[in-house]
Structure formats: structure tokens, C-alpha cells
N, C-alpha and C positions, 0 to 999 in steps of 0.2 A: 503492500499499499504503496502511496508515497505522504513524504511529513501534513499533521495543517502552518497550514502558513497563518490563514486567514477566513473568513465569512466564505468564500471563493476558496475555500482549496487551493492547488497548491497547483496542474490540468498538466498539460503533456508534461511527462519524459522523455526526452530528446535527445540523448549524444549528439558531442555538438565534441567540433573543432577550430580551434585560434589558430591564423593561417597570418604572419607578421613576419618581421625581419625584425618587432620585439617580440619574439615570444618567449619562451619561456622555453630549449631545446631539451626533448626526451621530462618530457615535464606533465604528467599524469594527476588531475584536479581532481579530488574528493568530494568534494565540499558540492555544496544544495547548491542546487545555481535554477535562477528558471526564469522567461525570454527577460523577467525585466531588467535581469541581470548586463544585459547588454543599457538597459534605460538608465541604467544607474550607474555604471559605471566613465556612458557618454555624459552624465550630466556630472559626477566625483573630473573627471577632465573636464573640463570647460565648460563648467557651468560652475565653476569652485564649488562641486556641493547641493551644490541650489535644488533643491525635485520642482523638479515640475505637477506644483499639486494644487486642485479643487477650489484647494481650501483658502489660496493666494492670489490662484492671479485672473481669477475672474473670467473661466471659461465653465460651459454650464458640465459638470460631471454630476455622475450618479454616486462615484463612488466617497464609502464613506471611511475609507485611508491610502496613503501611498501607501501603494506592497515593499516602495525597495531603506523604506524606516526598518516593516519584520525582520528583529534577530536570528531570525534560525536564514536568512536565506545569505549564504558566502558571498565572496568581493571577486570580479573577476579581472580586477590588477595585478591578484595574487596569480595573476599567469601572465605575466609579461618585466621583462628588464629593462627596463630607461633608461639603462644603465652603461648597458653596451654599447658596442656599433652593433648599427643594424644588417644584420643576415645579408648576401648581395641573395640575386633570384633566382629559383631554381627554373629554367626555360622544360619542357617537359618536351620526350621530341611530337609530330601533330599527328603523323604516323606508327604506332609504337609495333617494332618487332616485326616493322620490316615489311608492314601490310603498305599497299600501293592507296588507299581510302578507297578504290573501287565496291557496289554492289553497300553498299552502307546505305 
């Protein structure tokens, strides 16, 4: 069973891959995360931690709380190391294993 986070439950459990030149190499994150973790990460990095909160931003919104505040939810920033130099991109072959791409 997914953990109980708030009155809306938890939602879908979806595995994710973090792909970034700043992602920690080989890091496996065992935190409880939700789709809200991505929004929380953006808010923390680009809004100085300010939350897009219906009670303060004058938007009509029926939510009674902001899920990003739920203490059970993890923090995606643990998956990154912004002190490291960004790794170069890995270019994958267009047609792997020598296939010509015909019949695709």
C-alpha cells in the first residue's frame, strides 16, 4: 500500500530516472517521492523556497493544503550534486546494433 500523505492519499507510484549532467552518478534514491517533488524542487531552486500556495497567491484552488509541505515526502535535491562540473552528454547511436532503420 502507498503511504498516507494527505486527504488525497498518495497517488500513482511511478519509478523515475533522473537524467541531468548534475545527477549523482549511480545514486539510487529510496525516498518517498510524488509528482509534487518535482514542483517542490523547482520552487526551492527558482523561487527561493516559496510555495505556489492557493492560500497566498490569489488563485482559485480547492486544495486545503499544499502537498509540498508534507513531511513524509522526500526532496529531489538529494539526487543532484551542483558542486561537481557538469558531465558531458552521452550521444546514443541513431541505429544501434548496425540496423539501418528500414522497416521502422
